[in-house]
N, C-alpha and C positions, 0 to 999 in steps of 0.2 A: 504493500500500500504506500501511497505518497501522502505527504502532509496535506496537499490540496484536497485529498478525499475527505479529510476531517472537516475542512472548511466547507466543502460542497454539501456534506451531510447536514450541516447547520443552516444551509441556505437552499433548502428544498422547496421553497415557496414558488408556486406556479400561479401567476396572475390570472390565468384562464379559469382557475378553479374557485375564484372568490369574487365577491362584489364589495365595494367600499361601504362602510357604515359611517353615516354623517350625523353630526349634531350641529344644527345651524349651518354656518359656513365652513365648519371644520370637519375633515375626515378624522375619525377617532379610532377606526378599526377596520379589519378585513374579515368578512363573513364568508366562510365556505358555503357553497350553494346549498348543501343539505342543511346546514345550520340556519341559513336564511329562510328556508322553507319552514322550519320549525318555528321561527320567530313570527312568521306570518299569522299564526294563531293569536298572537298577543297584539291585536291591531289597535288597541288604545294606547300602547306604549311604543310600538315600532310600526313603521310603514315600510313594506318591502315591494320592490318591483324586480323584474329580471336582471336589471343592471345596477341597482343600488338599494340601500336600506337607510332609513332615517329614524333617529330618536324623536318621538313626537312630544315628549314631556317638556313643558315649559316651566320655568321657575328656577330656584337656586339649586345649589349642589345637593342639599339635603333632600329636596323634593324629588329630584331626578334619581338620586341614590335609592330612595325608598321604593319608587315605582319599578326600577330595574331589579332591585333585590327581590321583589315579589315574583318577577319573571324567573329569576335565578332559583328561587325556592321551588317553583313548579318544575324547572328543569332538573333540579336535584332529586325531586320526588320521582321523576321519570328515569333517573339514573343516566341522564345525558351529560351532566357535569358533576364533578365532586364539589362538596362544600365542607372542607375539613380543616382548613388552615386557620380559621378564626382570625383572619387578617384581611384587610382591604387595601387595594391600591388606588391611588389617584389616577383618574383618566382625564388627561388634559391635551390640548392641541400640540403643545411643545413642552419640553422640560422646563420647569420653573414657572410655567404659566398657571393661572387660576384653574383649579379642577372643575370640570363639568359635572362629574359624579365620582362616587367611590364604588368600586366593584370588588366583590369577594375574589380573593386571589385564585381560588379554584376554578372560577368561571372566566378568567382572563383569556385563555386560548380560544374558548368558544366564540367570544366576540372579537378576537384578534386585535385587542388593544395593546398599545406599547407598554411594556413593563421595564422597569429599571432595577438594577442590582449592583452590588459591590463584590469584587473579588480581590483577595490579597495574596500576593506572592510573598511568603515568608521564607527568606533565603539566608544562607551562610556562604561566605566566600573564602576560598583558600588559594591565594594567588589568582590565577586566571580561571580556576575551577569553581563552579557553583554547585550548591546542593539546595534543594527545596524541601521544606516540611510539607508532607502530603498526608491528607486525611483519607480514611476509608469510610464511606457513608454507611450508616446503620442499615441492617438488612430489612428493616420495616419501613424505610423511606418509600413514599409512593412514586417518586421520580428517581430513577437510576439507583435502586437499592444495591448496596455492596460495591458500588463503583468508587474509583479513586477520585479525590477532590482537592481543591486548594485548601490551605490551612484555615482560611476563613472565606465564607461566601454567604450572601443572603440578599433577598429581595428588599427593595426600599418600600416600606409600607406607608400607609396614610399617616401624615403628620411628621414623617422623618425626612431628613436630607441624606446626602451621601455620607458625609463625615459622621453624623450621628448613628447611621445604620452600621457603618464600619466599626465604630467603638462598641456598640451594643453587641454585634455579632462576634467581635473579637473576644469579648469577655465571656460570652455564653459558650462559644464553640471551641475556643482554644485557651481560655484563661490568660489572655494577653492583657496585662494591666494598662490602665489609661496612660500612664507615663511612657510606656513603650509604644502603644499604638499612635500616640501623638507624633511620633517620628516617621510614620508611614508617609511615603511620597506618592502623590497623585501622578499616574503615569499614562492617562489617556482614557479613551472610551472605545470599546469594541461593539460592533453591531452585527446582528444576523437576523434572518427571518426564515422560519422553517415551518413545515406542516407537521402536525402531531395527530395523535388519535382523536383528540377533542377539538382541534381547530388549528389556529395559527399562533405561533410564538413570534412576536415582533419585539426583540429584546435589545436593550442597551446595557452593557456591563462597564461600570466605572472601575478601572484597574488601579490598584495601589501596590507599591513595593515596600517591603520592610526588611532591613537587614537585622536578623535576629541574633542576639548575643549567644556565644557558645554555651553558656550555662543554662540556657532556657530550653525547656521541653514543654510543648503544648499539652493541655489536658482538656477534655470535653466535660461540660456540665449539663447540657440540655438534652443529651441522649441522641443527638443527630449524627454524631461521628463515633464509630466503633473504636478507632485508634489512630495513631499518627506514626509516620516513619519518615526519617530524614533520608532522602534519595539523591544521588548524584544526578545533575541535570542531564548529563549524557545518557544515563540509563533511562531517565524519564522520556527523553526524546525518542529513544529506540522503542520504548513501549508504545508511545503514541503512533509511531510509524508502523508498527507490526501487530498491535493488539487493539482491542476495544475496551481496555481496562479502565480508562478514564471516562468520567461523565462527559457527554458530548461537548458542552460549551467550555469545559475546563481545558480541553485540548487547545482551544483558541487562545485562552489566557496564557498558557505556558509557551505556546509558539510565539506569541507576541513578546513575552519576556526574553526568549532566546534571540529574537531579532534585535530588540532594543539593547541588549547587553553584548552583542557581537559574538554570541555563541553559534548561532546559525548565520553563516556568512554568504556573501554573494556568489561564491563559487559552488555552493550547494545547488543542485538542479531545482530544488523546491523553493529556493529563496525568494524569487520574484513573485511566485504565486502566493506565498505566505505574506510577504510584505505588502502586497496590494490587495489581498483577498480578505483581510480581517476587518475592513472598514466599509461596510455597505452604506451607500449614501442614504441619509434620512429623507423621507418624503411624506 
């Protein structure tokens, strides 16, 4: 396998299989055709046509959230979407803008709305060699159970920003103290859009790097990570190239780290595909 195959896997979005979901003048999601057909039943909340769908609810964020959540509850009852995270995401036209509504995290792919998260590369350096702390996801996780993961990663829920989410997840997932996580360096944003069982993931990952002191060993307290291992980056890249051991989007984060730190070099046949393929334009 080539590194570009990992990037292509995360960009399996096919425009022909979806219609845009609008709220006023803003596109806020991508509805797969089968999901749009289901929403047609809820015609006091959504209007659907063969080429687009529209949120009909007028009013503030709380009003829109309540009406859409009633639809989500009906979809959960029909087992069309999960509602298990007890967490909502802001749905807004662009990052940092006022939210139009809050949506249960489990329903985000059904509506194809953009979701944001943070990922942390916790690394150690020995000369020119890097090692990364890698977590193994708990076997009861609904997404990618048992797969390898970054030391810290999490979605940005309603009411949180990127830095606040990073600090919260760092403490819960890896017992990284506030004094240490404050040294994390923002290193960019990665984008991808993929089709999943429930709909479309339209994701932005804010990436951070943190050089972890030699005496630190992460430990998990929220039950989401089964354990941690410090792995040489060269071995990690070989696993990414030859296995499916890592969670799908974590592959992108680590490849980005390898490019930015000069470990994956221009002479590598995959270099240009990786360097250009990690940043899907936002639209």
